[in-house]
C-alpha positions as CSV (number, residue, x, y, z in Angstrom):
1,R,80.2,74.1,130.0
2,G,83.2,72.5,128.3
3,H,86.7,73.9,128.8
4,R,87.9,76.6,126.5
5,T,91.4,77.1,125.3
6,R,93.6,80.2,125.5
7,S,96.4,79.4,123.1
8,C,96.6,77.7,119.8
9,P,98.7,74.5,119.2
10,T,102.2,75.3,118.1
11,P,103.0,73.9,114.6
12,A,105.0,70.7,114.7
13,S,107.8,72.2,112.7
14,S,108.7,74.4,115.6
15,T,108.8,71.7,118.2
16,P,112.2,71.9,120.0
17,T,114.6,69.1,120.7
18,L,114.7,68.6,124.4
19,D,118.5,67.9,124.6
20,T,119.4,71.3,123.1
21,D,119.3,74.9,124.3
22,I,118.9,75.9,127.9
23,L,115.1,75.5,128.1
24,A,112.6,73.7,125.9
25,L,108.9,73.2,126.1
26,E,107.2,70.5,124.0
27,G,103.5,70.2,123.6
28,L,102.7,71.7,127.0
29,V,99.1,71.6,128.2
30,C,98.1,73.2,131.5
31,G,95.6,75.6,133.0
32,Y,93.4,76.3,136.0
33,G,90.4,74.0,136.7
34,K,88.6,73.3,133.5
35,L,90.2,76.3,131.8
36,T,93.1,75.3,129.4
37,V,95.5,78.2,129.1
38,L,98.4,76.6,127.4
39,N,97.3,74.2,124.6
40,E,100.2,72.2,123.2
41,T,102.6,75.1,123.6
42,S,106.2,74.5,122.3
43,F,109.2,76.8,122.3
44,K,112.8,76.9,123.2
45,V,115.2,79.4,124.8
46,A,118.7,79.7,123.5
47,R,121.6,79.4,125.9
48,G,123.0,82.8,126.8
49,A,120.1,84.8,125.3
50,I,117.6,87.3,126.7
51,T,114.3,85.9,125.4
52,T,111.0,87.8,125.8
53,I,107.4,86.4,125.7
54,I,105.1,89.1,124.4
55,G,101.4,89.2,124.8
56,P,98.4,91.1,126.3
57,N,97.2,90.5,129.9
58,G,95.5,87.1,130.1
59,A,97.5,85.6,127.2
60,G,99.2,83.0,129.4
61,K,102.6,84.5,129.9
62,S,102.7,84.0,133.7
63,T,101.2,80.6,133.3
64,V,104.3,79.5,131.3
65,F,106.5,80.5,134.1
66,K,104.4,78.8,136.8
67,A,104.4,75.6,134.7
68,V,108.2,75.8,134.2
69,F,108.9,76.5,137.9
70,G,106.7,73.7,139.2
71,L,103.9,75.9,140.6
72,L,101.2,74.7,138.2
73,P,100.6,71.0,137.3
74,V,101.4,70.1,133.7
75,R,98.6,68.0,132.2
76,R,100.5,66.9,129.1
77,G,103.8,67.7,127.5
78,R,107.4,68.0,128.6
79,I,109.8,70.6,129.9
80,A,113.6,70.3,129.7
81,F,116.2,72.4,131.3
82,D,119.9,72.1,130.4
83,G,119.2,68.8,128.7
84,V,117.4,67.3,131.6
85,E,113.6,66.8,131.8
86,I,112.2,68.7,134.7
87,T,108.4,68.2,134.1
88,H,106.7,68.0,137.5
89,R,109.8,68.9,139.5
90,E,109.3,70.8,142.7
91,P,110.4,74.5,142.9
92,R,113.1,73.7,145.5
93,R,114.7,71.2,143.2
94,L,114.5,73.6,140.3
95,L,116.4,76.2,142.4
96,E,119.1,73.7,143.1
97,L,119.4,72.9,139.3
98,G,119.9,76.6,138.6
99,I,116.5,78.2,137.8
100,T,115.3,81.3,139.7
101,Y,111.9,83.0,139.3
102,V,110.9,86.6,140.0
103,P,107.1,86.7,139.9
104,Q,105.0,89.6,138.7
105,G,104.1,92.2,141.3
106,R,105.8,93.0,144.6
107,N,107.4,90.0,146.4
108,V,109.6,91.5,149.1
109,F,109.4,91.1,152.9
110,P,108.2,94.7,153.6
111,E,108.9,94.8,157.3
112,L,112.5,93.5,156.9
113,S,115.5,95.5,155.8
114,V,116.8,95.5,152.3
115,L,119.9,93.6,153.6
116,H,117.7,91.0,155.3
117,N,115.7,90.5,152.1
118,L,118.9,89.8,150.2
119,E,120.1,87.4,152.9
120,L,116.9,85.4,152.8
121,G,117.4,84.9,149.1
122,L,120.4,82.8,150.0
123,T,118.5,80.2,152.0
124,A,118.3,78.1,148.8
125,A,122.0,78.4,148.0
126,R,124.4,75.5,148.4
127,R,126.0,75.2,151.8
128,E,129.5,75.9,150.4
129,A,128.3,79.2,148.9
130,D,130.1,82.4,150.0
131,A,127.0,84.1,151.3
132,A,128.7,87.3,152.5
133,G,130.7,87.6,149.3
134,R,127.6,87.2,147.1
135,V,125.7,89.8,149.1
136,E,128.6,92.2,148.9
137,A,128.8,91.7,145.1
138,M,125.2,92.7,144.8
139,L,125.6,95.8,146.9
140,E,128.6,96.7,144.8
141,R,126.7,96.2,141.6
142,F,123.6,98.1,142.7
143,P,124.6,101.1,144.8
144,M,121.0,101.9,145.6
145,L,120.8,98.7,147.6
146,R,123.8,99.6,149.6
147,E,122.4,103.1,150.3
148,K,119.1,101.5,151.5
149,A,120.6,98.4,153.1
150,R,119.3,99.2,156.6
151,A,115.9,100.7,155.4
152,Q,112.7,98.7,155.5
153,A,111.9,97.2,152.1
154,S,108.4,98.8,152.3
155,T,110.1,102.3,152.1
156,L,111.4,101.6,148.6
157,S,109.7,102.7,145.5
158,G,108.0,100.1,143.3
159,G,110.9,100.1,140.9
160,Q,113.5,99.8,143.7
161,Q,111.6,96.9,145.1
162,K,111.6,95.1,141.7
163,L,115.4,95.7,141.5
164,L,115.7,94.2,145.0
165,E,113.8,91.1,143.9
166,I,116.0,90.7,140.8
167,A,119.2,91.1,142.8
168,R,117.9,88.5,145.3
169,G,117.4,86.1,142.5
170,L,120.9,86.8,141.1
171,L,122.4,85.9,144.4
172,L,121.8,82.2,143.6
173,E,124.0,82.6,140.4
174,P,121.3,80.9,138.3
175,K,121.8,79.4,134.8
176,L,118.3,80.6,133.9
177,M,116.3,83.5,135.4
178,L,112.5,83.8,134.8
179,I,111.4,87.4,135.3
180,D,107.6,88.1,135.0
181,E,107.1,91.8,133.9
182,P,110.5,93.1,134.9
183,S,109.9,96.6,133.7
184,I,107.1,97.5,136.2
185,G,108.4,100.7,137.7
186,V,111.9,100.0,136.3
187,P,113.5,101.8,133.2
188,S,114.3,99.3,130.4
189,G,118.0,100.2,130.5
190,R,118.1,99.3,134.2
191,V,116.6,95.9,133.5
192,I,119.4,95.2,131.0
193,V,122.0,96.1,133.7
194,C,120.3,93.6,136.1
195,T,120.3,90.8,133.6
196,R,124.0,91.3,132.9
197,A,124.9,91.7,136.5
198,I,127.2,88.7,136.9
199,P,129.2,88.2,133.6
200,G,130.5,84.7,133.1
201,R,128.2,83.1,135.8
202,W,124.6,83.9,135.1
203,K,123.7,83.0,131.4
204,T,120.2,83.3,130.3
205,S,116.9,85.1,131.0
206,L,113.3,84.6,130.0
207,A,111.0,87.6,130.6
208,T,107.4,88.5,129.9
209,R,106.2,91.8,128.5
210,S,102.8,93.2,127.4
211,T,104.3,95.5,124.7
212,I,106.8,95.0,121.9
213,S,108.7,98.3,122.7
214,M,110.0,96.9,126.0
215,S,111.1,93.6,124.4
216,V,113.1,95.5,121.9
217,G,114.8,97.3,124.8
218,L,115.6,94.0,126.5
219,R,117.3,92.6,123.5
220,R,119.6,95.6,122.7
């Protein structure tokens, strides 16, 4: 069988300029095996904005993030971040450039404490970073994490684990944060608090969501 596509080509009129905005995708084509999930997908993310990708399960939302973060090969097209082309860059290099990624599902180290989970998030930080200061700032911002600092991450609820993942990503003080389904187990208002956790440092977020109601909550 020939491959089938999962997304329609984006009209040429909406093709972004790669040297503007914080993130721009131009004519992106990628997928899994013979299955093409993104078919000439183009869009841009404004600097300083909370942008939401809306679509049902299987629409390709997570595929966009995997392509941007270097976890899925790009067959054709280009990706630019902060005016620099990053197509085919490795995840480690993208972290250094200022992109963090919080995948869908649970991605904590369950047998380690909440504090150790946070500290592990700093392994990708620059050497001159104030590790202790950044962790303290997160504990101050999210009192729940301070209260549970010595507890195993596995004892947290699903929503608390997601907040831990987001806080761990914020420790790197990213320019752009990719959050796949941030609202799983977390009230929409709490997600907004997370995404505004470090005023003046962290700038932009791109999130996925299956329903419109949550995307409206993210943008308020």
